[in-house]
C-alpha positions in Angstrom: 35.2 48.5 18.0 33.0 45.6 17.0 32.6 42.5 18.4 33.8 39.3 16.1 31.3 37.2 14.4 32.1 33.2 15.6 32.9 31.1 12.7 29.4 28.8 13.2 27.1 32.0 12.8 29.1 33.2 9.8 28.3 29.8 8.2 25.1 29.6 9.4 24.4 33.4 7.8 26.2 31.6 4.6 23.6 28.4 4.2 20.4 30.8 5.1 21.7 32.8 2.1 22.0 30.2 -0.5 18.5 29.1 0.7 17.1 32.4 0.7 18.6 32.5 -3.0 16.6 29.3 -3.9 13.7 29.8 -2.0 13.7 33.2 -4.0 13.8 31.2 -7.4 11.4 29.0 -6.5 8.8 31.9 -6.5 8.7 31.7 -2.6 9.4 35.3 -1.5 7.7 35.4 2.3 10.1 32.0 2.7 13.1 34.1 1.2 12.6 36.9 3.3 12.7 35.3 6.6 15.7 33.3 6.0 17.7 36.3 4.8 16.3 38.2 8.2 17.7 35.4 10.4 21.4 36.0 8.0 21.1 39.6 9.3 20.6 38.8 12.9 23.3 35.9 13.2 26.1 37.6 11.1 24.8 41.6 10.2 29.0 42.3 8.7 28.4 39.3 6.3 29.4 40.6 2.4 25.6 41.1 0.6 23.5 40.0 3.4 21.9 43.6 3.8 21.6 44.2 0.0 19.8 40.7 0.0 17.8 41.4 3.1 16.3 44.9 1.1 15.7 43.4 -2.1 13.6 40.9 -0.5 11.5 43.0 1.7 10.8 45.2 -1.3 9.5 42.1 -2.8 7.9 41.2 -0.2 6.0 44.0 0.4 4.6 44.5 -3.3 1.1 45.2 -3.1 0.9 47.0 -0.1 1.2 50.1 -1.1 4.3 52.6 -1.8 4.7 53.0 1.9 5.4 49.4 2.4 7.6 49.4 -0.6 9.8 52.2 0.3 9.6 51.6 4.2 8.3 54.6 5.0 5.7 53.8 7.9 3.3 57.0 8.6 4.1 58.6 11.9 2.4 61.6 13.5 1.2 62.9 10.1 -0.7 61.4 6.9 1.9 62.0 4.6 5.9 62.1 4.3 7.6 65.1 2.8 8.8 64.9 -1.2 12.8 65.3 0.2 11.5 62.1 2.8 10.3 60.3 0.3 13.5 61.4 -2.3 16.0 60.0 0.6 14.6 57.5 1.5 14.6 56.1 -2.3 18.0 56.9 -3.0 19.1 55.0 0.7 16.9 51.8 -0.8 18.1 52.4 -4.1 21.8 52.1 -3.4 20.9 48.7 -1.7 19.1 47.1 -4.7 21.5 48.6 -7.3 22.4 45.1 -9.7 25.3 46.3 -9.2 25.9 46.3 -5.3 24.6 43.2 -5.5 24.3 39.6 -7.2 21.2 38.8 -5.5 18.8 37.6 -8.4 16.0 39.6 -6.5 18.2 43.3 -6.7 16.8 44.3 -10.2 13.1 43.5 -9.4 13.2 45.3 -6.2 15.1 48.4 -8.2 12.1 48.6 -10.3 9.3 48.2 -8.2 11.4 51.1 -6.2 11.3 53.0 -9.1 7.1 52.8 -9.6 6.8 53.2 -5.9 9.1 56.4 -5.8 7.0 58.0 -8.6 3.9 56.8 -6.9 4.6 59.0 -4.1 5.5 61.6 -5.8 2.4 62.1 -7.9 -0.5 64.6 -6.9 -3.2 61.9 -5.0 -0.6 59.6 -3.5 -1.4 60.6 0.1 -4.0 57.8 -0.1 -1.1 55.3 -0.5 -2.6 53.0 -3.1 -0.8 49.5 -4.1 2.1 49.9 -6.6 1.6 47.5 -9.8 3.1 44.6 -8.8 6.4 43.6 -11.3 7.4 40.0 -9.9 7.5 37.6 -12.3 4.6 35.4 -12.5 4.9 31.8 -12.5 2.4 29.3 -14.5 0.1 27.3 -12.1 0.4 23.6 -12.7 -2.1 22.6 -15.5 -5.7 20.8 -13.8 -6.0 17.3 -13.8 -9.5 16.3 -13.3 -9.9 13.6 -10.6 -9.9 10.0 -12.1 -13.2 8.1 -12.5 -14.0 6.3 -9.3 -13.7 2.6 -9.9 -16.4 0.1 -10.3 -17.3 -2.3 -7.3 -15.3 -5.3 -7.9 -17.5 -8.4 -8.6 -17.2 -11.2 -5.8 -15.3 -14.1 -7.2 -17.6 -17.0 -8.7 -17.1 -19.9 -6.1 -18.8 -23.2 -7.9 -21.3 -25.0 -5.3 -20.4 -28.2 -3.7 -23.1 -30.8 -3.2 -23.0 -33.7 -0.6 -22.7 -36.8 -2.0 -23.0 -40.3 -0.3 -19.3 -42.2 -1.1 -18.5 -45.9 -1.0 -15.4 -46.9 -1.1 -14.7 -50.2 -2.3 -11.4 -51.0 -0.8 -12.4 -50.3 3.1 -15.8 -51.3 2.5 -16.8 -47.7 5.0 -19.5 -45.5 3.1 -19.6 -41.6 4.2 -20.6 -38.4 2.9 -18.2 -36.3 0.9 -18.9 -32.7 -0.2 -18.2 -33.0 -4.4 -17.3 -30.1 -6.4 -16.1 -29.7 -10.2 -12.8 -30.5 -9.4 -13.8 -34.3 -7.9 -16.5 -35.0 -10.6 -13.2 -34.8 -13.2 -9.9 -35.8 -11.0 -11.4 -38.0 -8.4 -10.6 -37.7 -4.4 -9.0 -39.8 -1.6 -10.4 -42.2 0.7 -11.5 -40.4 3.6 -11.1 -43.5 5.7 -8.1 -45.3 3.8 -5.1 -44.4 1.3 -7.1 -45.5 -1.5 -7.9 -43.4 -4.6 -11.4 -42.8 -5.8 -12.1 -42.0 -9.2 -15.6 -40.6 -10.6 -18.5 -42.6 -11.4 -18.9 -43.1 -7.4 -20.0 -46.5 -6.4 -22.8 -47.2 -4.3 -22.8 -49.6 -1.1 -23.6 -52.5 -2.5 -26.8 -54.4 -0.7 -26.1 -56.6 3.2 -24.9 -60.0 2.2 -27.2 -62.6 3.2 -26.0 -66.0 5.1 -26.9 -68.5 2.7 -30.0 -70.1 3.3 -30.4 -74.0 4.7 -31.5 -76.6 2.5 -30.8 -80.0 1.6 -27.5 -81.0 1.7 -26.4 -77.6 2.6 -25.0 -77.2 6.5 -24.2 -73.8 7.8 -21.3 -73.5 9.8 -18.8 -71.3 11.5 -15.5 -71.0 8.7 -12.9 -73.2 10.3 -10.2 -70.9 8.6 -7.9 -68.3 9.8 -7.0 -65.2 8.6 -3.2 -65.8 6.3 -2.5 -62.2 7.7 -2.8 -62.2 11.0 -4.0 -65.5 12.0 -7.1 -64.5 13.3 -10.4 -66.7 13.1 -13.4 -65.7 11.0 -16.6 -65.7 12.6 -18.6 -66.1 9.4 -21.1 -68.5 9.0 -20.1 -70.1 5.3 -20.9 -73.9 3.8 -19.1 -75.7 1.6 -17.8 -73.7 -1.5 -15.2 -70.5 -2.6 -16.1 -67.6 -0.4 -14.5 -64.0 -0.1 -13.9 -63.1 3.2 -12.7 -60.1 5.2 -11.4 -60.5 8.2 -12.2 -57.9 10.8 -9.0 -57.4 13.3 -6.9 -56.9 10.1 -9.4 -55.7 7.3 -8.0 -57.9 4.3 -9.6 -59.8 2.2 -9.4 -63.3 1.2 -10.6 -66.3 -0.9 -11.6 -69.1 1.4 -12.1 -72.9 -0.4 -14.5 -74.0 2.6 -14.5 -78.2 1.8 -16.2 -79.0 5.3 -16.5 -77.7 8.6 -13.3 -78.2 9.6 -11.1 -77.7 6.7 -10.6 -74.9 4.5 -8.1 -72.9 2.6 -7.5 -69.2 3.0 -5.2 -67.0 0.1 -5.0 -63.7 0.4 -6.5 -61.5 -2.9 -3.7 -59.7 -4.0 -5.2 -56.4 -6.7 -3.3 -56.2 -9.9 
């Protein structure tokens, strides 16, 4: 009494048969043969699995000689008898006959068996020459030449920046700055104060000398205080109009000096 096959093994065998059919249609005959063999080991009683396995085995043996196609291996003697060849052919032909199975490999396997049988029964068949392969050939994909190598990328041009001595007329500071094409056209922000500097760059004015003393001109310390931070000016002045900058808050103011003890300070406002 045959042992019933579990349901999960039957499902696996059916899945392997479907995969084998897809692989054969894609041209992968060894892969189809391996999956059909696994399906037959899992469930030998599955309808059509033995027929499909035999058809894939015939296709896999094509090109190796009529013995491999018919499944006749060398035994004690060198050649098989005509009766053994005919008997093996009838057995294999019943398995792979297109009317017995719906496998796509059946028709080609049936033709390969017929060619192998004719060659085996012909004179001089003992050498077991390879049978002509009648399997469908699939065109190879068109040759695509490799793409030409790209030329090396050129380094992007980076404009050079030159170091220029810049003077800020607002904070009275002079410093070195790197000036490029953008700064020469649009200007830049002062590095010492929040003021915007525009080209052409100004040069630091020469140091202001103390007013020389002369007849009727007396030098004395400025008596005024900064109107912004109320710090005492320390510059030496004489009677007249002076523009002084406070050293404490850095604010410029106009100083009107009337004498050593009298002066009026006014903050300069830019328009």
